[in-house]
LOKOLFI-792266 format. One record per residue (C-alpha): residue number from 1; residue in three letters; x, y, z. Coordinates in Angstrom, 1 decimal. Layout:
% residues N
ATOM  seq  type      xx      yy      zz
ATOM  NUM   ALA       X       Y       Z
...
//
This chain:
% residues 444
ATOM  seq  type      xx      yy      zz
ATOM    1   MET    20.1     5.8   -26.9
ATOM    2   ASN    18.2     4.6   -24.3
ATOM    3   GLN    16.4     1.1   -25.1
ATOM    4   ASN    13.2     2.5   -23.3
ATOM    5   GLN    12.9     6.1   -24.6
ATOM    6   ASP    10.1     4.7   -27.5
ATOM    7   LYS     7.8     2.7   -24.9
ATOM    8   GLN     5.0     3.9   -23.9
ATOM    9   ILE     3.4     3.4   -20.5
ATOM   10   ILE     0.1     4.8   -19.9
ATOM   11   ILE    -0.9     5.7   -15.9
ATOM   12   ILE    -4.4     5.4   -15.1
ATOM   13   GLY    -5.2     7.4   -12.0
ATOM   14   ALA    -2.8    10.1   -10.4
ATOM   15   GLY    -3.1     9.1    -6.5
ATOM   16   ILE     0.3     7.8    -4.3
ATOM   17   ALA     0.6     4.3    -6.4
ATOM   18   GLY     0.5     6.2    -9.8
ATOM   19   CYS     2.8     9.5    -9.4
ATOM   20   THR     5.2     7.3    -7.7
ATOM   21   SER     5.8     4.3   -10.4
ATOM   22   ALA     5.6     7.1   -13.2
ATOM   23   ILE     7.9     9.1   -11.4
ATOM   24   GLY    10.3     5.3   -11.4
ATOM   25   LEU     9.3     4.4   -14.5
ATOM   26   LYS    10.3     7.9   -15.9
ATOM   27   LYS    13.9     7.0   -14.5
ATOM   28   LEU    14.5     3.9   -16.2
ATOM   29   GLY    13.9     6.2   -19.7
ATOM   30   PHE    10.3     5.7   -20.6
ATOM   31   ASP     7.4     7.6   -22.0
ATOM   32   VAL     5.4     8.0   -19.6
ATOM   33   THR     1.7     9.4   -19.7
ATOM   34   ILE    -0.8     9.8   -16.4
ATOM   35   ILE    -4.3     9.9   -17.2
ATOM   36   TYR    -6.2    10.8   -14.5
ATOM   37   LYS    -9.7    12.1   -13.0
ATOM   38   ASN   -10.5    14.3    -9.8
ATOM   39   ARG   -11.1    12.8    -6.5
ATOM   40   PRO   -14.5    13.3    -6.5
ATOM   41   PHE   -15.2    13.9    -2.9
ATOM   42   ILE   -13.5    15.3     0.3
ATOM   43   SER   -11.7    12.6     2.7
ATOM   44   TYR    -8.8    13.0     4.7
ATOM   45   GLU    -6.6    10.3     6.1
ATOM   46   GLY    -3.7     9.7     8.5
ATOM   47   PHE    -0.5     9.3     7.9
ATOM   48   SER     2.8     7.6     9.4
ATOM   49   GLU     6.5     9.2     9.5
ATOM   50   LYS     7.1     5.8     7.7
ATOM   51   THR     4.6     7.2     4.7
ATOM   52   LYS     6.6    10.8     4.7
ATOM   53   GLU     9.9     9.2     4.7
ATOM   54   GLY     8.4     7.1     1.6
ATOM   55   LEU     7.3     9.8    -0.4
ATOM   56   ILE    10.9    11.6     0.2
ATOM   57   SER    12.3     8.3    -1.0
ATOM   58   GLN    10.4     8.5    -4.4
ATOM   59   GLU    11.3    12.1    -5.4
ATOM   60   CYS     7.5    13.6    -3.7
ATOM   61   ILE     8.9    16.0    -2.2
ATOM   62   LYS     6.0    18.3    -2.2
ATOM   63   ALA     3.8    15.6    -1.2
ATOM   64   SER     5.8    15.4     1.7
ATOM   65   LYS     5.8    18.7     2.9
ATOM   66   LEU     2.1    18.1     3.4
ATOM   67   LEU     3.0    15.9     5.9
ATOM   68   ASP     3.9    19.2     8.6
ATOM   69   LYS     1.9    18.9    11.6
ATOM   70   GLN     1.1    15.9    13.4
ATOM   71   SER    -1.9    15.2    15.4
ATOM   72   LEU    -2.1    13.4    18.9
ATOM   73   ARG    -3.6     9.8    18.0
ATOM   74   ASN    -6.2     8.5    21.1
ATOM   75   SER    -7.2     5.0    20.8
ATOM   76   ASN   -10.6     4.4    22.8
ATOM   77   TRP   -10.4     0.5    21.6
ATOM   78   ALA   -11.7    -2.8    23.9
ATOM   79   ASN   -11.2    -1.6    27.9
ATOM   80   SER    -8.5     0.1    26.6
ATOM   81   SER    -7.8     3.9    26.4
ATOM   82   ASN    -4.7     5.6    25.5
ATOM   83   GLN    -2.6     8.0    23.7
ATOM   84   VAL    -1.3     5.9    21.4
ATOM   85   ASN     1.2     8.0    18.7
ATOM   86   TYR     0.9    10.6    16.3
ATOM   87   GLU    -0.3    11.0    13.1
ATOM   88   TYR     0.1    13.4    10.3
ATOM   89   VAL    -3.7    13.9     9.2
ATOM   90   VAL    -4.0    14.9     4.9
ATOM   91   CYS    -6.8    16.3     3.1
ATOM   92   ARG    -6.8    14.0    -0.4
ATOM   93   LYS    -7.3    16.6    -2.3
ATOM   94   ASP    -4.2    18.2    -1.4
ATOM   95   LEU    -2.4    15.3    -1.6
ATOM   96   ASP    -3.1    14.7    -4.7
ATOM   97   GLU    -2.8    18.4    -6.3
ATOM   98   ALA     1.0    17.9    -4.7
ATOM   99   LEU     1.6    14.6    -5.9
ATOM  100   LEU     0.6    15.8    -9.5
ATOM  101   ASN     2.9    18.9    -9.2
ATOM  102   ASP     5.7    16.3    -7.8
ATOM  103   VAL     5.1    14.3   -11.4
ATOM  104   LYS     5.3    17.9   -13.5
ATOM  105   GLU     8.4    18.9   -12.1
ATOM  106   LYS     9.7    15.5   -13.8
ATOM  107   ASP     8.6    16.4   -17.1
ATOM  108   ILE     5.3    13.4   -17.5
ATOM  109   LYS     3.0    14.1   -19.2
ATOM  110   ILE    -0.5    14.4   -17.8
ATOM  111   ILE    -4.0    14.5   -19.3
ATOM  112   GLU    -7.4    15.3   -17.4
ATOM  113   ALA    -9.7    12.8   -18.8
ATOM  114   LYS   -12.3     9.9   -17.9
ATOM  115   VAL   -11.1     6.4   -19.2
ATOM  116   ILE   -14.2     4.7   -20.9
ATOM  117   GLY   -14.9     0.7   -20.9
ATOM  118   SER   -12.1    -1.6   -19.9
ATOM  119   ILE    -8.1    -2.1   -21.0
ATOM  120   ASP    -7.7    -4.0   -24.2
ATOM  121   ASP    -4.7    -5.9   -23.7
ATOM  122   LYS    -5.4    -8.5   -26.4
ATOM  123   ASN    -3.2    -7.2   -29.1
ATOM  124   ASN     0.5    -6.2   -29.6
ATOM  125   LYS    -0.2    -2.6   -27.9
ATOM  126   ALA    -2.8    -2.1   -24.9
ATOM  127   LYS    -4.9     0.2   -26.1
ATOM  128   ILE    -7.5     2.7   -23.8
ATOM  129   ILE   -10.3     4.5   -25.2
ATOM  130   CYS   -10.8     8.3   -23.2
ATOM  131   LYS   -13.1    11.0   -22.8
ATOM  132   ILE   -12.9    14.8   -22.3
ATOM  133   ASN   -15.8    16.4   -22.8
ATOM  134   GLU   -17.7    14.9   -25.1
ATOM  135   ASN   -14.8    14.0   -27.3
ATOM  136   LYS   -13.6    10.0   -27.7
ATOM  137   PHE   -10.1     9.6   -28.4
ATOM  138   GLU    -8.0     6.3   -28.3
ATOM  139   LEU    -4.5     5.9   -26.9
ATOM  140   LEU    -1.9     3.0   -27.1
ATOM  141   ALA     0.5     1.9   -25.2
ATOM  142   ASP     3.4    -0.7   -24.9
ATOM  143   PHE     1.9    -1.5   -20.9
ATOM  144   ILE    -0.5     0.5   -18.9
ATOM  145   VAL    -0.5     0.7   -15.3
ATOM  146   ASP    -4.2     1.1   -13.6
ATOM  147   ALA    -3.7     2.6   -10.3
ATOM  148   ARG    -7.2     3.7   -10.1
ATOM  149   GLY    -7.6     2.3    -6.0
ATOM  150   ARG   -10.9     0.3    -4.8
ATOM  151   PHE   -13.1     1.5    -7.6
ATOM  152   THR   -11.3     0.4   -10.5
ATOM  153   PRO   -13.1    -1.2   -13.2
ATOM  154   PHE   -11.0    -3.7   -14.1
ATOM  155   LYS   -12.9    -6.5   -12.9
ATOM  156   ASP   -14.9    -8.5   -10.5
ATOM  157   GLU   -12.5   -11.2   -10.1
ATOM  158   TYR   -11.3   -10.8    -6.4
ATOM  159   ILE   -11.2   -12.3    -3.1
ATOM  160   CYS   -12.3   -10.6    -0.7
ATOM  161   GLY   -12.9   -10.5     3.4
ATOM  162   PRO   -16.4    -9.5     4.9
ATOM  163   LYS   -17.6    -6.5     3.1
ATOM  164   ASN   -17.6    -3.0     5.4
ATOM  165   PHE   -17.9     0.5     3.7
ATOM  166   SER   -16.8     3.8     5.5
ATOM  167   LEU   -19.2     6.8     5.6
ATOM  168   LEU   -17.6    10.0     5.4
ATOM  169   GLN   -18.5    13.6     6.6
ATOM  170   GLU   -16.6    16.6     7.0
ATOM  171   LEU   -17.3    18.4     9.8
ATOM  172   GLU   -17.4    22.3    10.7
ATOM  173   ILE   -16.3    22.6    14.4
ATOM  174   SER   -15.8    25.8    15.9
ATOM  175   ASP   -14.6    25.0    19.6
ATOM  176   ILE   -11.7    23.0    19.3
ATOM  177   ASP    -7.9    24.1    19.4
ATOM  178   GLU    -5.5    22.0    18.6
ATOM  179   ASN    -5.4    19.1    16.1
ATOM  180   LYS    -5.9    15.4    17.5
ATOM  181   THR    -7.6    12.5    15.9
ATOM  182   SER    -9.4     9.4    17.8
ATOM  183   ILE    -9.7     6.0    17.2
ATOM  184   ASP   -13.3     4.2    18.9
ATOM  185   SER   -14.6     0.6    18.7
ATOM  186   VAL   -18.5     0.5    19.0
ATOM  187   LYS   -20.5    -2.2    18.8
ATOM  188   ASP   -21.5    -1.8    15.3
ATOM  189   GLY   -18.5    -0.7    14.1
ATOM  190   TRP   -15.7     1.7    14.5
ATOM  191   ILE   -15.1     5.7    14.3
ATOM  192   TRP   -12.2     7.5    13.1
ATOM  193   GLN   -12.1    11.6    14.8
ATOM  194   ALA    -9.7    14.0    13.6
ATOM  195   TYR    -9.4    18.0    13.8
ATOM  196   VAL    -7.4    19.3    11.0
ATOM  197   GLY    -7.1    22.9    12.0
ATOM  198   ASN    -8.8    26.0    10.4
ATOM  199   LYS   -12.3    25.0    12.2
ATOM  200   LYS   -12.7    21.7    10.0
ATOM  201   GLY   -12.7    18.3    10.9
ATOM  202   TYR   -13.6    15.1    10.1
ATOM  203   ILE   -15.2    11.8    11.4
ATOM  204   GLN   -15.6     8.3     9.5
ATOM  205   PHE   -17.6     5.4    10.0
ATOM  206   SER   -16.9     1.7     9.2
ATOM  207   CYS   -19.6    -0.1     9.5
ATOM  208   ASP   -21.7    -3.5     8.0
ATOM  209   GLU   -22.9    -2.7     4.2
ATOM  210   ASP   -26.6    -3.3     6.2
ATOM  211   PHE   -25.9    -0.4     8.3
ATOM  212   ALA   -24.2     1.7     5.5
ATOM  213   ASN   -26.9     1.4     3.2
ATOM  214   LYS   -29.5     2.9     6.0
ATOM  215   VAL   -27.4     6.0     5.6
ATOM  216   ASN   -28.2     8.6     2.9
ATOM  217   ASN   -27.4    11.9     4.9
ATOM  218   PHE   -25.6    13.3     8.0
ATOM  219   ASP   -28.9    12.9    10.4
ATOM  220   ASP   -29.1     9.2     9.1
ATOM  221   LEU   -25.5     9.5    10.6
ATOM  222   LEU   -26.2    10.7    13.4
ATOM  223   LYS   -29.4     7.9    14.4
ATOM  224   ILE   -27.0     5.4    13.6
ATOM  225   LEU   -24.0     7.0    15.7
ATOM  226   ASN   -26.6     7.8    18.8
ATOM  227   MET   -27.2     3.9    19.3
ATOM  228   GLN   -23.4     3.1    20.0
ATOM  229   ASP   -23.6     4.4    23.0
ATOM  230   ARG   -20.7     6.7    23.2
ATOM  231   SER   -19.7    10.4    22.9
ATOM  232   PHE   -18.0    11.6    20.0
ATOM  233   TRP   -16.2    14.8    20.4
ATOM  234   SER   -16.2    15.9    17.0
ATOM  235   LEU   -20.3    16.1    17.2
ATOM  236   LYS   -20.7    18.5    20.0
ATOM  237   THR   -20.4    21.6    18.4
ATOM  238   SER   -20.3    20.6    14.8
ATOM  239   LYS   -22.5    20.4    11.8
ATOM  240   PRO   -22.2    19.1     8.2
ATOM  241   ILE   -19.9    20.2     5.2
ATOM  242   GLY   -20.8    19.1     1.8
ATOM  243   LYS   -22.9    15.3     1.8
ATOM  244   ILE   -21.6    12.6     3.4
ATOM  245   VAL   -20.0     9.9     1.3
ATOM  246   LYS   -20.0     6.4     1.2
ATOM  247   ARG   -17.2     3.8    -0.1
ATOM  248   ASP   -16.3     0.0     0.1
ATOM  249   SER   -13.4    -0.4     3.0
ATOM  250   TYR   -13.3    -3.8     3.0
ATOM  251   CYS   -10.1    -5.9     2.0
ATOM  252   LYS   -10.2    -7.3    -1.2
ATOM  253   ILE    -7.3    -8.7    -3.9
ATOM  254   HIS    -7.7    -9.4    -7.5
ATOM  255   LYS    -7.2   -12.5    -9.3
ATOM  256   GLU    -5.3   -11.4   -12.1
ATOM  257   ILE    -2.9    -8.6   -10.8
ATOM  258   ILE    -0.6    -8.6   -13.5
ATOM  259   ASN     0.1    -9.7   -17.4
ATOM  260   THR     2.3    -8.8   -20.6
ATOM  261   LYS     0.5    -5.7   -21.3
ATOM  262   MET    -1.0    -4.2   -17.9
ATOM  263   MET    -0.7    -4.7   -14.3
ATOM  264   LEU    -2.3    -3.5   -11.1
ATOM  265   ILE    -1.0    -1.4    -8.7
ATOM  266   GLY    -1.9     0.2    -5.0
ATOM  267   ASP    -5.7    -0.5    -4.2
ATOM  268   SER    -6.6    -1.1    -7.6
ATOM  269   ALA    -4.3    -4.7    -7.0
ATOM  270   SER    -4.8    -5.1    -3.5
ATOM  271   SER    -6.6    -3.3    -0.7
ATOM  272   ILE    -6.5    -3.2     3.0
ATOM  273   ASP    -9.3    -2.8     5.7
ATOM  274   PRO    -8.3     0.8     6.8
ATOM  275   LEU    -8.3     0.1    10.3
ATOM  276   SER    -4.4    -1.5     9.4
ATOM  277   GLY    -3.9     2.1     8.5
ATOM  278   ASN    -0.7     0.7     6.0
ATOM  279   GLY    -2.6     1.2     2.3
ATOM  280   ALA    -0.2     4.0     1.7
ATOM  281   PHE     2.8     1.7     2.7
ATOM  282   GLN     1.5    -0.8     0.4
ATOM  283   ALA     1.0     1.1    -2.1
ATOM  284   MET     4.5     2.3    -2.1
ATOM  285   SER     6.0    -1.1    -1.8
ATOM  286   MET     4.2    -2.0    -5.4
ATOM  287   SER     5.0     1.2    -7.1
ATOM  288   SER     9.1     1.1    -5.7
ATOM  289   ILE     9.5    -2.8    -7.8
ATOM  290   ALA     7.2    -2.3   -10.4
ATOM  291   PRO     8.9    -0.1   -12.9
ATOM  292   PHE    11.4    -2.9   -12.7
ATOM  293   VAL     8.8    -5.5   -13.4
ATOM  294   ILE     7.4    -3.8   -16.7
ATOM  295   ASN    11.4    -2.8   -17.4
ATOM  296   THR    12.4    -6.8   -17.2
ATOM  297   ILE     8.6    -7.4   -19.0
ATOM  298   LEU     9.1    -5.2   -22.3
ATOM  299   ASN    13.2    -6.1   -22.3
ATOM  300   LYS    13.8    -9.5   -22.0
ATOM  301   GLU    12.3   -12.9   -23.0
ATOM  302   GLU     9.7   -15.1   -22.2
ATOM  303   TYR    11.0   -16.9   -18.9
ATOM  304   GLU    12.8   -13.6   -17.1
ATOM  305   GLN     9.3   -11.9   -17.7
ATOM  306   LYS     7.6   -14.7   -16.2
ATOM  307   VAL    10.0   -14.5   -13.6
ATOM  308   ALA     9.2   -10.6   -13.0
ATOM  309   MET     5.2   -11.3   -12.8
ATOM  310   ASN     5.6   -13.8   -10.6
ATOM  311   PHE     7.8   -11.7    -8.3
ATOM  312   TYR     5.4    -8.9    -8.6
ATOM  313   LYS     1.9   -11.1    -7.9
ATOM  314   SER     4.1   -13.2    -4.7
ATOM  315   ARG     4.7    -9.6    -3.4
ATOM  316   VAL     1.2    -7.8    -3.4
ATOM  317   GLU    -0.2   -11.2    -2.3
ATOM  318   PHE     2.5   -11.2     0.8
ATOM  319   ILE     1.3    -7.8     1.6
ATOM  320   PHE    -2.4    -8.5     1.4
ATOM  321   ASP    -2.0   -11.4     3.8
ATOM  322   LYS     0.6    -9.5     6.0
ATOM  323   PHE    -1.8    -6.7     6.9
ATOM  324   THR    -5.0    -8.6     6.8
ATOM  325   LYS    -3.7   -10.5     9.7
ATOM  326   VAL    -2.6    -7.1    11.2
ATOM  327   GLY    -6.6    -6.4    11.1
ATOM  328   LYS    -7.8    -8.9    12.5
ATOM  329   LYS    -5.1    -8.8    15.5
ATOM  330   PHE    -7.1    -5.2    16.2
ATOM  331   TYR   -10.4    -6.6    15.7
ATOM  332   CYS    -9.3   -10.3    18.2
ATOM  333   LEU    -8.9    -7.0    21.1
ATOM  334   GLU   -12.4    -6.4    20.9
ATOM  335   LYS   -14.2    -8.8    23.5
ATOM  336   ARG   -17.3    -6.2    24.0
ATOM  337   PHE   -19.4    -6.7    21.5
ATOM  338   LYS   -21.2    -9.7    20.1
ATOM  339   SER   -22.8    -7.9    17.1
ATOM  340   ASP   -22.2    -9.6    13.5
ATOM  341   PHE   -19.7    -6.8    13.0
ATOM  342   TRP   -17.4    -8.1    15.3
ATOM  343   ASP   -17.8   -11.6    14.6
ATOM  344   LYS   -16.8   -11.7    11.2
ATOM  345   ARG   -13.9   -10.1    11.5
ATOM  346   GLN   -12.4   -11.7    14.3
ATOM  347   ASN   -12.9   -14.9    12.2
ATOM  348   TRP   -11.5   -13.6     8.9
ATOM  349   PRO    -9.2   -14.4     7.1
ATOM  350   LYS    -9.2   -18.1     8.8
ATOM  351   ASP    -5.6   -19.5     9.3
ATOM  352   LYS    -3.8   -21.4     7.0
ATOM  353   ILE    -3.0   -24.8     8.1
ATOM  354   VAL     0.2   -25.5     7.7
ATOM  355   GLU     1.1   -29.5     7.2
ATOM  356   HIS     4.6   -29.5     7.7
ATOM  357   GLN     7.2   -26.2     8.9
ATOM  358   ILE    10.0   -26.4     6.2
ATOM  359   LYS    13.3   -25.6     8.1
ATOM  360   LEU    14.7   -22.4     8.1
ATOM  361   PRO    16.8   -20.5     7.3
ATOM  362   ARG    17.3   -22.4     4.2
ATOM  363   ILE    18.5   -21.1     0.2
ATOM  364   GLU    16.0   -20.8    -2.5
ATOM  365   LYS    15.6   -19.6    -6.3
ATOM  366   ARG    13.8   -16.5    -5.6
ATOM  367   ALA    13.3   -13.3    -8.4
ATOM  368   VAL    15.6   -10.3    -6.8
ATOM  369   VAL    16.0    -6.8    -8.0
ATOM  370   ASN    19.3    -5.8    -9.9
ATOM  371   ASN    20.7    -3.1   -11.9
ATOM  372   SER    17.0    -1.9   -12.8
ATOM  373   PHE    15.9    -5.6   -13.9
ATOM  374   ILE    14.0    -8.8   -12.3
ATOM  375   TYR    15.9   -11.5   -12.4
ATOM  376   GLU    16.1   -14.9   -10.5
ATOM  377   ASN    19.1   -15.5    -7.9
ATOM  378   ASN    19.6   -17.4    -4.8
ATOM  379   VAL    18.7   -15.5    -1.3
ATOM  380   VAL    18.3   -16.6     2.3
ATOM  381   ILE    15.1   -17.2     3.6
ATOM  382   THR    14.9   -16.3     7.8
ATOM  383   LYS    12.0   -16.6    10.0
ATOM  384   ASP    11.8   -12.3     9.8
ATOM  385   ASN    12.2   -12.5     6.0
ATOM  386   PRO    10.2   -14.9     4.3
ATOM  387   MET    10.3   -13.0     0.9
ATOM  388   GLY    14.3   -13.6     1.1
ATOM  389   VAL    17.5   -11.2     1.3
ATOM  390   TRP    20.0   -11.3    -1.4
ATOM  391   CYS    22.3    -8.3    -0.2
ATOM  392   PHE    22.9    -7.1     3.4
ATOM  393   GLY    23.4    -3.6     2.5
ATOM  394   ASN    25.5    -3.8    -0.9
ATOM  395   ILE    27.0    -6.9     0.1
ATOM  396   GLU    25.6   -10.1    -1.2
ATOM  397   VAL    25.0   -13.0     1.1
ATOM  398   ALA    23.1   -15.4    -0.3
ATOM  399   ASN    26.2   -18.0    -1.0
ATOM  400   LEU    27.6   -16.7     2.2
ATOM  401   ALA    25.0   -18.2     4.3
ATOM  402   LYS    24.7   -21.2     2.2
ATOM  403   TYR    28.4   -22.0     2.7
ATOM  404   CYS    27.3   -21.2     6.6
ATOM  405   LEU    24.4   -23.6     6.9
ATOM  406   GLU    26.2   -26.4     5.1
ATOM  407   GLU    29.5   -26.8     6.9
ATOM  408   LYS    30.6   -27.4    10.5
ATOM  409   ASN    30.6   -25.3    12.9
ATOM  410   GLU    34.6   -24.3    12.9
ATOM  411   GLU    34.6   -24.2     9.7
ATOM  412   TYR    31.8   -21.7     8.3
ATOM  413   LEU    33.1   -19.5    11.4
ATOM  414   GLU    36.3   -19.1     9.5
ATOM  415   TYR    34.8   -18.7     5.9
ATOM  416   PHE    32.5   -15.8     7.7
ATOM  417   GLU    35.9   -13.9     8.9
ATOM  418   LYS    37.6   -15.0     5.6
ATOM  419   PHE    34.6   -13.3     3.5
ATOM  420   CYS    34.6   -10.2     5.7
ATOM  421   LYS    38.2    -9.7     5.4
ATOM  422   ASP    38.0   -10.3     1.9
ATOM  423   LYS    35.9    -7.7     1.2
ATOM  424   HIS    37.2    -5.4     3.0
ATOM  425   LEU    34.2    -4.6     6.1
ATOM  426   ASP    35.0    -2.0     7.6
ATOM  427   GLU    34.6    -3.4    11.8
ATOM  428   LYS    31.2    -1.3    12.1
ATOM  429   PHE    29.3    -2.9     9.3
ATOM  430   TYR    31.0    -6.6    10.2
ATOM  431   ILE    29.7    -6.3    13.6
ATOM  432   ALA    26.2    -5.4    12.0
ATOM  433   LEU    26.2    -8.7     9.5
ATOM  434   LYS    27.5   -10.7    12.3
ATOM  435   ARG    25.0    -9.5    14.7
ATOM  436   TRP    22.3   -10.4    12.0
ATOM  437   PHE    23.4   -13.5    10.9
ATOM  438   ILE    23.0   -14.6    14.2
ATOM  439   SER    19.7   -13.2    14.8
ATOM  440   GLN    18.5   -14.8    11.9
ATOM  441   GLU    20.1   -18.2    13.1
ATOM  442   ILE    22.2   -18.5    10.4
ATOM  443   LEU    25.5   -18.3    12.6
ATOM  444   VAL    24.5   -20.5    15.9
//
């Protein structure tokens, strides 16, 4: 009997984070139910090849197939204009539908309903109240995953950067032949434009909250864009489809993202400025480990539970810090404008003052994933791996690294060679492992 088949997990939200988490939990034998609402507006998003590979690796094959035709991406940023790369542009409603179809193939229960109020996580079972039409009902679970994105009503206790908002407008465009996108920096923010085929386009203006509050319709948006001293190809022969959408797009991370009854995941836990372009990567980075964290919380003792929760929290905070710095670097490239918008974002986040640099590389006790659970184990912390490395490929290397860091040159080289021989490593893997040890300054 599978130890998890009687443990019920509820996931609220059916985006990338919710659906990939559901599939991972189902593979561990949990009884998984997704509660979701249809996305209330049309939006498009550009995804990288890394996102497509992530969807495939997490068995979201139908969703990955929507990332089919790449669009050439033009960058008009600071004083530079060039064709930087390609991206897959996908309508999020289409992606939501494909993700749900991927989930259905795994025999995961799906309920379209509205969740009312907050999650009750104080008793033996976590509880939510749902509503379908006018009918309310309760659902109990051993664990609840909140994957409702930026709009999660879980709590307002979060740390955030400068508050910017994005104004989204779908367009009908008649005179463009090939799919393309572009990003433009302007005095009061930045603009992402996309032509996605079938005479459809899209424009997104990210700006300060004060500017966003002045826009109630497409004509208001045009007035503000006309003030930016820049022409926009998507607007030359276009007309709006539907109403303009206004949503927050600033960086924020919740202070409490996990306990023994629930966790926040994806944009619910932490969301980054879309300028960094890594929202999907961030979501799948969390969902790739969330099932093992939950498995540990529901099946292990208090100490292992704390290790697992700290591991998840540290991982979310690390990714958030990493990509807020990426966003800041992009903003700092723009030197032409002295507006409030640019000044705020070029000065956030503040650089952390490091009083002393702990020696690298070094060995520490950190959490690792092993046999579908989270355990504490020795890892090697290096300049390129601040979260620590336990295995290289399928070979545990922390204790090997520990020996090499503690012994003299001749002895550790001899020990390294003996280790590789005893493990029967083929020449290709041996060379790769040795190069990595040298690159991380474990072998000098």
